[in-house]
Backbone bond lengths (Angstrom), bond angles and torsions (degrees), N, CA, C in turn:
res aa  C-N    CA-C-N  psi(-1)  N-CA   C-N-CA  omega(-1)  CA-C   N-CA-C  phi
1 M - - - 1.520 - - 1.598 108.57 -
2 F 1.434 115.63 -49.23 1.370 118.20 -179.18 1.480 115.19 -52.74
3 A 1.416 113.41 -49.64 1.491 119.36 -179.43 1.557 112.47 -63.82
4 Y 1.305 114.29 -30.27 1.499 116.30 178.24 1.593 106.71 -70.25
5 I 1.358 116.43 -43.95 1.477 113.27 177.79 1.444 116.68 -62.51
6 I 1.338 120.36 -34.20 1.511 125.51 179.24 1.429 104.38 -70.48
7 R 1.299 124.58 -42.08 1.435 127.31 -179.83 1.544 109.53 -62.49
8 R 1.282 119.08 -39.18 1.480 122.46 -177.22 1.611 108.68 -75.44
9 L 1.269 114.52 -32.51 1.456 119.69 177.36 1.532 111.54 -67.19
10 L 1.386 116.15 -38.93 1.422 122.97 178.45 1.500 110.99 -67.75
11 I 1.322 115.22 -40.64 1.485 118.13 -177.62 1.557 108.11 -70.11
12 A 1.412 118.50 -25.60 1.482 120.71 -178.88 1.525 107.46 -67.22
13 V 1.237 121.12 -24.36 1.610 120.20 -171.51 1.507 107.22 -66.64
14 P 1.311 121.76 -51.62 1.522 117.99 -179.27 1.511 111.48 -70.97
15 V 1.399 117.32 -22.96 1.421 115.52 178.39 1.565 109.44 -73.29
16 L 1.358 116.12 -37.08 1.480 116.84 -178.39 1.565 108.22 -74.13
17 L 1.358 117.19 -32.13 1.484 119.85 174.05 1.630 107.97 -57.71
18 G 1.249 114.84 -45.27 1.448 118.88 -173.50 1.427 110.62 -66.92
19 I 1.486 117.02 -37.43 1.484 118.34 -179.64 1.490 109.52 -69.43
20 T 1.286 117.19 -35.63 1.502 116.16 -177.70 1.473 109.73 -71.88
21 I 1.204 121.56 -30.94 1.530 124.12 174.96 1.469 112.19 -57.07
22 V 1.399 111.38 -54.92 1.431 120.72 -172.93 1.491 106.80 -67.01
23 N 1.333 120.09 -47.40 1.466 119.57 179.05 1.514 116.27 -57.43
24 F 1.398 112.93 -41.27 1.459 116.67 -176.59 1.532 110.17 -68.12
25 F 1.306 119.73 -41.50 1.452 118.74 -174.66 1.626 110.73 -75.67
26 I 1.338 116.59 -37.68 1.400 120.33 174.22 1.519 113.68 -62.67
27 M 1.350 113.01 -36.30 1.445 115.22 179.31 1.401 115.04 -71.08
28 N 1.339 119.65 -34.40 1.484 123.10 174.37 1.579 113.64 -76.34
29 L 1.290 117.45 -17.70 1.391 120.02 178.20 1.574 112.97 -82.28
30 A 1.385 113.59 -14.19 1.416 119.94 -176.59 1.594 104.68 -70.50
31 P 1.326 113.98 150.71 1.474 118.70 -179.73 1.561 108.15 -70.24
32 G 1.418 114.41 150.40 1.367 117.90 176.76 1.645 108.39 105.80
33 S 1.280 115.41 160.54 1.416 121.34 -178.96 1.501 109.66 -147.04
34 P 1.354 114.09 145.59 1.517 118.64 176.03 1.545 112.62 -49.96
35 I 1.394 113.14 -37.61 1.483 118.00 -173.06 1.614 107.46 -62.85
36 E 1.257 118.13 -33.43 1.423 124.26 -177.44 1.500 106.77 -61.84
37 M 1.231 118.91 -34.63 1.508 124.26 -174.48 1.444 112.39 -90.47
38 L 1.376 120.05 -23.53 1.403 125.12 -177.40 1.486 116.54 -88.52
39 L 1.345 112.33 -33.29 1.496 120.32 -169.86 1.559 109.27 -115.43
40 D 1.352 114.91 152.02 1.428 122.36 179.34 1.657 107.33 -70.08
41 P 1.294 114.04 139.47 1.555 116.15 -179.49 1.560 111.62 -57.26
42 K 1.321 117.99 -24.38 1.432 117.86 177.13 1.584 113.02 -84.05
43 T 1.250 117.28 3.44 1.467 120.64 178.95 1.594 112.01 -55.61
44 P 1.255 121.40 134.36 1.430 121.98 179.94 1.596 111.66 -63.98
45 L 1.216 118.10 147.58 1.585 124.69 -171.92 1.516 108.10 -57.89
46 A 1.398 116.02 -39.22 1.470 122.27 -176.91 1.514 107.51 -60.41
47 D 1.332 116.37 -45.46 1.432 120.21 -179.95 1.556 115.18 -65.88
48 I 1.350 113.52 -38.59 1.447 120.93 174.80 1.553 106.63 -59.50
49 E 1.283 122.64 -50.79 1.541 124.99 -176.34 1.394 110.84 -64.30
50 M 1.426 118.70 -35.03 1.433 120.31 178.90 1.531 109.58 -68.67
51 R 1.327 117.71 -38.48 1.478 118.54 178.40 1.496 112.58 -69.90
52 K 1.327 115.27 -35.42 1.518 114.73 174.59 1.468 111.32 -65.98
53 D 1.377 120.80 -34.04 1.429 118.61 174.30 1.450 117.82 -63.72
54 Q 1.473 113.51 -36.70 1.434 118.32 179.80 1.492 110.47 -66.90
55 L 1.320 117.84 -32.57 1.457 122.51 -175.76 1.588 109.61 -86.60
56 G 1.332 117.27 -12.93 1.485 122.19 -177.75 1.536 114.55 77.47
57 L 1.368 112.19 20.47 1.451 112.46 -178.67 1.512 115.80 -87.05
58 N 1.360 118.98 0.90 1.406 122.42 173.70 1.488 110.24 -89.70
59 D 1.330 117.62 -9.24 1.545 121.14 175.80 1.531 111.86 -70.44
60 Q 1.251 114.97 155.63 1.494 120.33 177.39 1.627 109.61 -60.36
61 L 1.249 124.45 149.47 1.435 123.60 -174.41 1.571 114.70 -58.96
62 W 1.297 112.06 -34.47 1.454 114.60 -179.12 1.532 115.60 -72.91
63 K 1.436 112.00 -26.03 1.462 118.00 167.64 1.508 113.34 -68.79
64 Q 1.255 114.56 -41.43 1.470 120.49 178.97 1.421 112.38 -62.32
65 Y 1.435 118.33 -41.63 1.413 126.06 179.99 1.571 110.95 -63.26
66 L 1.371 112.67 -47.38 1.411 117.99 178.11 1.571 115.57 -64.01
67 R 1.284 111.89 -34.13 1.509 114.52 170.91 1.443 114.23 -65.35
68 W 1.242 118.26 -37.71 1.482 124.36 177.35 1.523 107.94 -66.48
69 L 1.330 116.68 -48.13 1.512 120.32 -177.27 1.532 107.60 -63.52
70 D 1.277 121.57 -37.97 1.449 122.69 178.61 1.538 112.30 -62.34
71 Q 1.281 114.89 -38.28 1.505 119.70 175.76 1.560 108.94 -66.18
72 L 1.394 115.34 -36.88 1.453 117.11 -179.11 1.475 110.31 -66.57
73 V 1.409 119.77 -40.15 1.384 123.84 -177.19 1.531 108.79 -64.47
74 H 1.355 116.74 -33.70 1.421 118.15 179.66 1.485 114.01 -89.63
75 G 1.381 118.65 17.52 1.436 121.79 167.61 1.477 121.07 92.09
76 N 1.415 112.18 12.79 1.431 116.42 178.18 1.534 108.50 -136.79
77 L 1.362 114.52 166.24 1.426 122.68 179.84 1.541 117.92 -110.38
78 G 1.337 109.31 14.68 1.519 114.21 177.59 1.492 106.51 95.67
79 F 1.343 113.36 -169.68 1.446 123.17 179.95 1.552 109.87 -122.94
80 S 1.323 113.51 143.51 1.413 118.23 179.25 1.504 113.04 -69.31
81 F 1.365 114.50 142.33 1.411 118.86 -177.45 1.607 111.29 -74.58
82 T 1.269 113.84 -30.44 1.473 118.60 -171.97 1.562 112.51 -80.64
83 N 1.383 118.06 -44.90 1.450 121.20 -179.42 1.492 115.90 -118.39
84 H 1.327 115.77 0.07 1.374 120.99 169.32 1.563 112.86 71.79
85 E 1.345 115.43 9.94 1.417 117.95 176.11 1.506 117.22 -86.76
86 P 1.377 124.77 157.95 1.385 121.63 177.80 1.610 111.57 -62.56
87 V 1.292 112.04 135.10 1.514 116.39 -178.49 1.552 110.64 -58.88
88 T 1.347 115.57 -39.75 1.492 121.99 179.03 1.527 108.70 -54.40
89 S 1.348 117.82 -44.51 1.502 122.54 178.70 1.527 111.38 -62.97
90 L 1.336 118.32 -42.62 1.383 119.20 179.97 1.485 111.18 -66.87
91 I 1.270 116.81 -43.54 1.507 116.77 -179.21 1.568 113.00 -70.43
92 A 1.325 115.80 -30.32 1.525 119.43 176.54 1.456 108.80 -66.00
93 E 1.371 120.45 -35.30 1.477 126.17 -179.76 1.560 110.18 -65.36
94 R 1.331 112.75 -35.42 1.468 118.65 -170.21 1.521 113.27 -98.47
95 I 1.303 120.97 -19.71 1.489 118.51 -169.81 1.499 111.88 -75.76
96 G 1.312 115.62 -27.78 1.579 119.12 179.82 1.426 106.93 -63.07
97 P 1.324 125.50 -54.04 1.468 121.36 179.22 1.500 114.81 -60.09
98 T 1.281 121.75 -34.25 1.460 127.49 177.76 1.629 109.20 -60.27
99 L 1.429 108.14 -51.79 1.485 116.23 179.38 1.504 109.95 -58.43
100 L 1.279 117.28 -45.68 1.482 120.50 177.87 1.495 112.03 -55.78
101 L 1.322 115.10 -49.45 1.485 118.78 176.19 1.497 118.51 -61.67
102 V 1.310 113.50 -50.37 1.539 118.86 178.02 1.433 111.04 -64.60
103 G 1.343 119.47 -49.05 1.465 124.74 178.60 1.491 108.09 -52.74
104 T 1.234 121.96 -58.05 1.540 126.38 -176.36 1.469 111.45 -52.21
105 A 1.428 112.43 -49.82 1.464 119.04 178.07 1.507 114.85 -59.98
106 L 1.427 118.14 -44.23 1.326 121.82 -179.04 1.608 113.36 -65.74
107 I 1.314 113.52 -45.07 1.377 117.16 178.81 1.575 111.40 -62.70
108 V 1.270 116.59 -47.95 1.431 121.24 -179.20 1.553 110.31 -61.75
109 G 1.256 117.62 -48.91 1.490 124.52 -179.33 1.644 110.39 -57.85
110 V 1.350 113.86 -46.84 1.492 117.09 -176.51 1.596 108.34 -68.02
111 L 1.273 117.56 -42.02 1.384 122.94 -176.02 1.574 116.33 -64.90
112 I 1.362 107.24 -28.27 1.520 115.45 174.98 1.514 108.68 -87.76
113 A 1.353 120.19 -38.85 1.509 122.17 -169.40 1.551 107.88 -71.05
114 I 1.247 120.31 -42.46 1.535 122.79 -176.37 1.522 107.28 -60.95
115 P 1.252 124.58 -66.42 1.392 124.18 178.05 1.565 116.96 -47.52
116 L 1.305 114.57 -43.76 1.458 115.36 175.70 1.523 115.63 -68.30
117 G 1.369 114.62 -37.96 1.502 117.47 171.75 1.527 113.58 -59.77
118 V 1.365 114.69 -43.44 1.479 116.58 178.23 1.481 111.98 -64.59
119 I 1.359 121.93 -38.28 1.419 123.54 179.17 1.490 112.96 -69.47
120 S 1.368 118.73 -36.63 1.460 123.53 171.29 1.438 112.69 -64.82
121 A 1.324 122.04 -39.53 1.505 121.34 179.03 1.467 112.40 -70.49
122 T 1.304 116.29 -43.11 1.508 116.79 -173.41 1.599 109.87 -76.63
123 R 1.319 115.77 -17.87 1.496 118.57 176.41 1.520 110.31 -117.53
124 Q 1.408 111.75 47.50 1.449 119.49 178.37 1.508 115.99 -49.07
125 N 1.392 116.95 136.68 1.516 121.51 179.56 1.421 112.69 63.24
126 S 1.258 121.40 16.31 1.579 120.82 175.49 1.481 107.22 -96.04
127 A 1.316 116.98 175.92 1.407 121.12 -179.56 1.503 113.40 -68.26
128 V 1.400 117.76 -29.00 1.363 120.30 174.27 1.577 113.10 -66.85
129 D 1.411 114.16 -45.56 1.377 118.95 173.78 1.602 111.67 -54.78
130 Y 1.241 119.26 -45.74 1.494 121.75 -172.43 1.615 104.37 -68.40
131 I 1.379 115.70 -38.41 1.515 116.06 -178.65 1.511 110.73 -67.39
132 T 1.359 116.18 -42.85 1.472 120.73 178.14 1.491 111.84 -62.38
133 T 1.290 115.81 -46.83 1.509 116.12 179.59 1.482 116.35 -64.80
134 G 1.359 114.99 -35.83 1.405 118.76 175.19 1.472 116.81 -66.97
135 A 1.421 113.93 -40.02 1.513 123.21 173.88 1.483 108.29 -59.57
136 S 1.364 118.83 -44.41 1.485 120.79 -175.65 1.546 110.17 -65.99
137 F 1.348 117.22 -40.07 1.469 114.16 174.48 1.512 113.62 -66.06
138 L 1.234 118.24 -33.45 1.407 123.54 177.45 1.612 108.45 -63.31
139 G 1.196 116.20 -46.11 1.411 125.07 179.78 1.551 111.46 -58.89
140 I 1.357 117.57 -38.54 1.409 121.39 178.21 1.528 110.85 -77.63
141 S 1.294 118.94 -31.71 1.504 126.04 -168.42 1.582 107.39 -75.58
142 I 1.243 120.43 -35.86 1.519 123.20 -168.89 1.504 105.00 -80.45
143 P 1.376 116.32 123.36 1.494 119.92 173.53 1.449 113.73 -63.10
144 H 1.343 116.35 147.67 1.435 119.70 -179.12 1.568 113.20 -62.17
145 F 1.249 115.95 -40.79 1.470 117.27 179.17 1.503 114.33 -62.72
146 F 1.309 116.36 -37.57 1.421 120.11 176.45 1.536 114.87 -69.07
147 L 1.344 110.13 -43.73 1.539 116.85 179.47 1.531 109.02 -64.64
148 G 1.268 114.27 -37.57 1.522 121.07 -174.86 1.581 108.40 -66.45
149 L 1.302 112.16 -47.56 1.476 118.89 -179.42 1.552 109.66 -63.84
150 T 1.341 112.59 -40.19 1.473 115.25 179.84 1.542 114.93 -62.24
151 C 1.457 110.88 -43.58 1.477 115.82 173.15 1.420 117.36 -62.72
152 I 1.367 118.79 -38.55 1.398 119.77 171.19 1.595 115.64 -55.69
153 Y 1.339 108.87 -47.28 1.487 114.80 -177.17 1.567 111.66 -62.95
154 I 1.331 117.03 -41.41 1.405 120.89 -172.27 1.594 109.81 -81.11
155 F 1.276 116.93 -51.82 1.507 124.16 -172.14 1.557 111.95 -78.64
156 A 1.316 112.40 -39.91 1.423 117.28 -173.95 1.491 116.53 -94.03
157 L 1.359 113.68 -43.29 1.585 117.22 -177.60 1.529 111.57 -87.83
158 E 1.301 115.56 -47.67 1.513 116.75 -176.43 1.423 112.23 -82.25
159 L 1.327 124.32 -51.82 1.459 128.46 -177.43 1.575 111.48 -80.44
160 S 1.363 114.37 -35.26 1.479 121.18 -175.05 1.561 115.79 62.26
161 I 1.264 113.59 30.49 1.530 115.14 179.89 1.442 112.89 -97.80
162 L 1.342 119.17 -9.66 1.512 120.09 -179.05 1.517 105.09 -139.15
163 P 1.286 119.87 156.26 1.490 127.59 -177.66 1.530 112.01 -76.09
164 T 1.209 123.92 151.28 1.368 127.51 -176.22 1.409 114.88 -73.46
165 G 1.358 118.29 -24.44 1.412 126.82 -176.39 1.434 115.76 170.84
166 G 1.428 114.54 -175.18 1.458 118.68 -173.11 1.519 109.37 81.06
167 M 1.383 110.68 170.67 1.464 116.20 -179.30 1.508 115.60 -105.26
168 T 1.328 116.04 -18.33 1.445 123.44 175.60 1.474 107.15 -143.13
169 T 1.401 115.08 162.65 1.443 124.48 179.09 1.517 109.66 -78.27
170 L 1.252 117.70 130.91 1.371 120.40 178.53 1.577 111.20 -64.84
171 G 1.284 113.67 123.85 1.477 123.88 -172.34 1.563 113.67 79.47
172 G 1.279 115.61 2.42 1.527 117.48 179.50 1.507 110.49 -81.72
173 D 1.421 116.58 -173.64 1.377 122.61 178.75 1.507 115.58 -80.93
174 G 1.373 115.36 -14.23 1.449 122.54 -176.72 1.500 113.24 63.61
175 G 1.353 120.44 27.17 1.458 125.05 -174.81 1.513 112.52 -78.18
176 V 1.256 114.66 -178.77 1.547 120.92 -179.15 1.510 110.56 -59.02
177 A 1.351 119.18 -45.71 1.509 119.84 -176.85 1.506 107.34 -65.20
178 D 1.205 119.63 -40.05 1.457 122.99 -176.97 1.559 110.81 -63.95
179 K 1.379 113.36 -41.60 1.474 117.03 176.48 1.490 113.63 -67.57
180 L 1.311 115.55 -38.89 1.403 119.11 179.04 1.563 114.59 -64.78
181 K 1.422 112.98 -36.93 1.362 118.52 175.65 1.611 112.35 -63.29
182 H 1.251 115.03 -37.00 1.507 117.60 176.18 1.517 116.29 -76.84
183 V 1.273 116.54 -25.31 1.466 120.04 178.32 1.432 116.70 -80.27
184 I 1.365 119.42 -12.56 1.419 124.11 -177.67 1.528 113.07 -54.46
185 L 1.317 113.52 -57.69 1.437 122.53 -171.87 1.521 111.87 -65.90
186 P 1.295 123.27 -52.63 1.501 120.54 178.54 1.538 113.95 -64.43
187 A 1.409 115.19 -41.54 1.418 116.05 177.67 1.510 110.61 -68.33
188 T 1.221 123.66 -28.26 1.500 123.71 179.17 1.546 107.43 -67.17
189 V 1.308 113.10 -50.08 1.494 118.09 -178.90 1.569 111.11 -56.06
190 L 1.308 117.41 -48.79 1.527 118.00 170.73 1.490 114.74 -61.93
191 A 1.283 121.61 -39.88 1.498 123.53 177.58 1.457 111.81 -60.28
192 I 1.345 120.69 -43.36 1.296 125.25 179.77 1.556 115.77 -53.49
193 G 1.304 113.83 -39.31 1.409 123.60 175.42 1.533 112.25 -65.92
194 I 1.393 113.38 -41.96 1.503 118.32 179.36 1.523 111.40 -68.36
195 V 1.241 110.92 -39.02 1.623 114.62 179.75 1.451 110.29 -60.94
196 G 1.438 113.56 -48.43 1.523 117.78 -177.66 1.492 109.89 -55.87
197 K 1.326 117.56 -46.86 1.482 119.20 -177.67 1.569 114.13 -68.03
198 K 1.314 115.65 -47.19 1.458 122.43 -168.55 1.479 113.25 -77.58
199 V 1.326 121.63 -24.97 1.361 125.42 174.43 1.557 115.34 -58.42
200 R 1.249 114.01 -41.04 1.498 124.57 176.93 1.472 112.83 -66.37
201 Y 1.344 110.58 -42.63 1.538 116.71 -178.87 1.508 109.97 -69.17
202 V 1.327 121.42 -42.97 1.398 129.59 176.83 1.578 110.99 -56.51
203 R 1.376 111.66 -49.38 1.409 121.53 -175.09 1.597 108.14 -63.53
204 A 1.296 117.45 -51.78 1.498 121.33 178.92 1.442 113.40 -62.24
205 S 1.267 121.59 -41.11 1.407 123.37 -178.93 1.501 113.64 -71.54
206 L 1.342 117.42 -36.71 1.428 122.29 170.46 1.484 119.64 -66.67
207 L 1.354 114.84 -40.53 1.457 122.22 169.73 1.501 113.52 -55.82
208 E 1.260 117.53 -43.18 1.448 121.13 178.94 1.510 109.93 -67.57
209 T 1.285 117.45 -39.93 1.503 118.09 -175.96 1.528 110.05 -73.76
210 L 1.324 117.15 -36.37 1.504 120.22 -177.22 1.507 113.46 -58.24
211 G 1.296 118.39 -27.06 1.440 123.11 -178.76 1.583 113.12 -82.14
212 Q 1.341 119.28 3.12 1.461 119.32 -174.79 1.520 110.55 -79.70
213 D 1.316 114.95 155.60 1.487 125.57 -169.95 1.566 104.10 -67.04
214 Y 1.329 119.60 -40.98 1.506 117.16 -173.35 1.576 111.85 -65.59
215 L 1.354 116.89 -19.70 1.412 118.61 -179.77 1.503 108.05 -78.97
216 R 1.270 116.95 -34.09 1.520 120.76 -179.71 1.562 105.48 -67.58
217 T 1.395 114.30 -36.44 1.528 113.86 -179.12 1.543 107.73 -69.07
218 A 1.341 120.79 -34.56 1.426 124.67 -179.88 1.482 110.67 -65.25
219 R 1.387 118.07 -39.30 1.431 119.47 175.96 1.530 110.17 -71.64
220 A 1.242 119.58 -40.32 1.507 122.40 175.13 1.492 114.85 -51.53
221 K 1.389 113.23 -34.16 1.437 122.68 -178.74 1.575 113.01 -74.55
222 G 1.284 114.58 -13.57 1.456 118.69 174.09 1.599 110.65 108.05
223 L 1.309 115.65 5.57 1.463 118.36 -178.19 1.537 111.22 -64.25
224 S 1.223 122.12 145.03 1.511 125.00 179.66 1.568 106.97 -71.57
225 E 1.347 114.74 151.91 1.338 119.61 177.80 1.602 114.13 -55.39
226 F 1.323 113.58 -38.00 1.390 126.05 -178.33 1.663 111.29 -56.68
227 V 1.289 104.86 -44.98 1.547 114.30 -176.03 1.533 103.37 -78.73
228 V 1.325 123.04 -42.28 1.513 119.89 175.80 1.458 112.22 -56.04
229 T 1.309 119.91 -44.44 1.433 124.46 -172.45 1.595 111.39 -76.86
230 N 1.327 115.63 -47.32 1.493 113.38 -172.98 1.434 113.69 -95.81
231 K 1.380 121.22 -13.95 1.516 119.01 178.64 1.483 110.29 -102.02
232 H 1.300 118.94 -35.63 1.502 120.33 -179.18 1.458 111.18 -100.54
233 A 1.283 121.60 -62.81 1.459 124.95 -175.29 1.573 113.71 -54.95
234 L 1.362 114.31 -52.20 1.405 117.50 -168.97 1.475 110.15 -67.80
235 R 1.328 122.30 -35.95 1.433 123.45 175.20 1.497 117.28 -57.54
236 N 1.293 112.40 -43.07 1.430 121.22 174.63 1.467 114.84 -71.67
237 A 1.291 117.39 -26.70 1.489 121.87 176.48 1.515 112.89 -82.22
238 L 1.272 119.30 -5.68 1.485 124.70 -172.87 1.551 111.42 -75.22
239 I 1.345 117.45 -19.36 1.419 115.69 -174.43 1.496 113.80 -60.95
240 P 1.320 114.89 -59.77 1.465 115.19 177.66 1.633 114.08 -62.64
241 I 1.350 116.66 -25.13 1.413 120.75 176.11 1.550 113.44 -66.92
242 I 1.368 111.48 -41.00 1.525 121.53 176.42 1.508 109.10 -57.60
243 T 1.366 114.73 -40.63 1.509 121.13 -173.91 1.546 107.98 -64.07
244 V 1.378 117.41 -50.77 1.330 117.34 -175.28 1.583 113.22 -73.10
245 I 1.268 115.35 -22.64 1.489 116.79 176.07 1.624 109.08 -75.28
246 G 1.319 114.21 -37.58 1.461 117.01 172.65 1.488 112.93 -62.55
247 L 1.246 116.04 -35.74 1.548 117.01 -178.90 1.394 110.86 -86.35
248 E 1.351 120.31 -0.97 1.493 125.53 173.75 1.649 110.56 -75.98
249 I 1.327 109.29 -32.07 1.508 112.11 -175.40 1.480 114.26 -56.54
250 P 1.395 117.69 -47.59 1.522 119.19 177.53 1.474 112.54 -61.80
251 V 1.389 113.82 -37.70 1.509 115.60 -179.56 1.516 110.14 -69.28
252 L 1.354 118.82 -32.20 1.461 119.54 178.50 1.482 109.78 -64.47
253 L 1.471 116.72 -45.08 1.459 117.02 -179.40 1.586 110.64 -60.80
254 G 1.300 117.97 -32.27 1.401 118.76 171.65 1.507 121.68 -67.30
255 G 1.420 104.98 -36.01 1.515 115.40 177.13 1.454 114.25 -70.68
256 T 1.326 123.31 -23.19 1.432 126.81 -174.28 1.536 103.85 -78.45
257 V 1.230 123.03 -15.32 1.505 125.02 -177.79 1.594 104.38 -66.15
258 V 1.210 118.89 -44.07 1.488 132.24 177.89 1.479 110.51 -69.39
259 I 1.376 114.64 -56.73 1.485 118.21 -175.38 1.558 112.08 -66.04
260 E 1.297 115.91 -37.25 1.454 118.01 -177.75 1.490 112.37 -70.96
261 Q 1.278 116.53 -29.34 1.515 116.99 168.26 1.439 115.35 -64.88
262 I 1.422 116.71 -47.52 1.382 121.56 -177.16 1.536 114.29 -66.09
263 F 1.257 111.64 -37.83 1.528 113.64 -178.73 1.582 113.96 -100.47
264 Q 1.343 116.27 6.98 1.418 126.24 -175.98 1.487 108.48 44.64
265 W 1.358 111.85 60.83 1.479 119.70 -179.48 1.542 105.25 -97.73
266 P 1.357 117.30 123.37 1.504 118.58 -168.41 1.557 110.11 -82.47
267 G 1.384 111.75 72.68 1.479 116.93 -177.81 1.581 106.56 -118.84
268 I 1.369 114.29 -171.94 1.442 119.46 -179.92 1.468 116.12 -69.46
269 G 1.414 115.44 -22.10 1.478 118.30 175.20 1.563 112.23 -64.94
270 Q 1.366 114.37 -43.20 1.388 118.40 177.42 1.579 113.78 -68.16
271 L 1.399 111.00 -31.99 1.498 114.49 178.67 1.561 107.78 -70.19
272 M 1.295 114.92 -35.51 1.478 119.09 -179.45 1.556 113.31 -61.04
273 I 1.326 113.65 -44.84 1.496 119.86 177.91 1.520 108.87 -66.01
274 Q 1.322 121.31 -44.05 1.454 125.40 176.79 1.565 110.45 -57.73
275 S 1.359 114.30 -45.53 1.454 115.35 -177.46 1.514 115.28 -71.35
276 I 1.346 115.55 -33.52 1.579 118.25 173.74 1.505 112.27 -68.18
277 L 1.367 120.90 -34.13 1.355 122.72 178.80 1.569 109.62 -70.41
278 A 1.262 115.78 -37.32 1.501 121.02 179.57 1.533 113.92 -85.37
279 R 1.394 115.90 -2.87 1.445 119.15 -178.80 1.577 109.90 60.43
280 D 1.261 113.51 36.69 1.555 119.84 -175.20 1.502 105.30 -84.59
281 Y 1.305 118.61 84.05 1.528 121.85 -173.56 1.464 113.67 -61.81
282 P 1.408 126.15 -40.44 1.447 120.96 -177.24 1.545 107.46 -64.75
283 T 1.380 118.97 -38.09 1.526 120.12 -178.19 1.487 111.80 -66.57
284 I 1.403 113.98 -40.54 1.492 118.05 179.99 1.483 108.93 -63.17
285 M 1.410 113.49 -43.84 1.581 115.94 -174.56 1.622 106.27 -67.32
286 G 1.270 117.00 -35.62 1.573 115.47 -177.74 1.492 108.40 -71.91
287 L 1.317 121.01 -32.72 1.492 123.33 -177.20 1.595 108.49 -73.15
288 T 1.357 114.29 -42.70 1.455 114.31 -177.35 1.531 107.14 -73.31
289 F 1.313 121.68 -27.88 1.501 123.68 177.36 1.566 105.73 -68.02
290 I 1.294 120.28 -46.39 1.502 121.28 -178.85 1.584 110.59 -63.23
291 S 1.349 113.18 -35.99 1.432 116.11 -177.80 1.544 110.62 -71.83
292 A 1.320 114.10 -36.58 1.495 116.42 175.33 1.597 110.34 -61.81
293 I 1.291 113.22 -45.52 1.487 116.72 -179.10 1.590 106.17 -57.52
294 A 1.372 119.38 -44.83 1.468 123.99 -177.97 1.475 107.67 -56.44
295 V 1.349 115.93 -47.17 1.542 116.37 -175.55 1.645 111.56 -63.78
296 L 1.328 112.43 -40.08 1.429 115.47 -173.27 1.509 104.12 -69.99
297 L 1.374 121.16 -45.55 1.396 121.08 -178.55 1.611 114.01 -66.84
298 A 1.277 117.70 -27.54 1.373 124.01 170.07 1.574 113.79 -60.03
299 N 1.366 110.74 -46.02 1.470 116.68 178.10 1.499 114.01 -65.25
300 L 1.419 112.39 -38.54 1.469 114.24 -179.01 1.538 109.84 -73.50
301 L 1.315 118.87 -35.29 1.457 120.85 175.80 1.507 113.13 -62.44
302 T 1.354 111.48 -37.69 1.528 116.01 174.09 1.430 114.20 -59.98
303 D 1.261 118.24 -46.00 1.536 121.67 176.94 1.526 112.10 -62.32
304 I 1.380 116.54 -36.53 1.507 115.83 178.26 1.539 108.68 -70.80
305 V 1.332 121.79 -37.22 1.351 120.45 -179.41 1.552 114.02 -66.16
306 Y 1.386 112.64 -29.30 1.424 120.20 173.66 1.665 110.62 -50.72
307 S 1.165 110.65 -51.53 1.582 115.36 -176.27 1.522 112.03 -69.17
308 I 1.383 116.04 -24.82 1.494 119.95 176.18 1.564 106.19 -72.05
309 A 1.373 116.08 -51.86 1.426 120.23 -173.78 1.566 111.91 -67.84
310 D 1.389 117.38 -33.65 1.406 118.31 177.34 1.588 111.53 -131.04
311 P 1.383 117.49 103.96 1.386 116.27 -179.18 1.502 120.28 -55.51
312 R 1.309 116.66 -17.08 1.401 121.59 -178.77 1.529 112.64 -69.99
313 I 1.312 113.55 -17.67 1.416 116.29 -177.57 1.540 108.76 -94.22
314 T 1.333 115.01 123.25 1.427 124.03 -175.52 1.537 109.12 -130.13
315 Y 1.383 117.25 153.48 1.400 122.42 -175.45 1.628 108.33 -120.00
316 E 1.249 117.08 53.91 1.447 118.65 -178.10 1.452 110.89 -86.26
């Protein structure tokens, strides 16, 4: 297993390099320039050119990329064009709130989806199955931005039981209870989408497993249906479920861009939108680089969990 992990990490290096090359050149081909956002339109042309030279924007693209890559090799991601702070510091400030939001949504979504999927599969074609399946389709169909705005209107404006946004109460102590109160709405919106997708996967995977011969043998030996379903069937049905959960992490990172804007959550999704609007190339590159690492680590972690869920899977 250790050798497999090292091999995957080594393979990830050229993959990350290729991702940064594509992102850098596509980003620079997009219309607009950081100078347009930083300087007044009436700024003299000489001042504009001087500012471009200071930022290195007059250099050829391959020189700009190599300069960014050199900074990356030396352990930093450059400096933001807009506030002149290190990009690593900006990301470090924002990654904690995003991890809190994504982690909460993923844990809550999985803990709800797996039991609902099991109940739906074991009671196939019953009223419970139809209700669960219909609710899952509804959870997938509702866009995050619409559900988020609806939740704000109902729970924050009409009922006044939850805050409209932010991570802490202005002037409050910023403690754990305060943060948990603020994370409820955005995490719930993300979790609803997770539950909607995962319930169907759990149901389909478990239905396929429940028809296997070894489960009939287990029932013939006198094992209860609860033990047959949850100890034997569910564990073998987990492999495809683990796959879709692992693939959900990159999707969640993309979903936080919308959710963090709606709920004014101070995470990397909100930072990404601000950086795109300001044409802040170093920050955009840093965020896409961190996102690429998260995707690759999620895939590696998924493979590791495979071997834990099913001892027959080895990576020799």
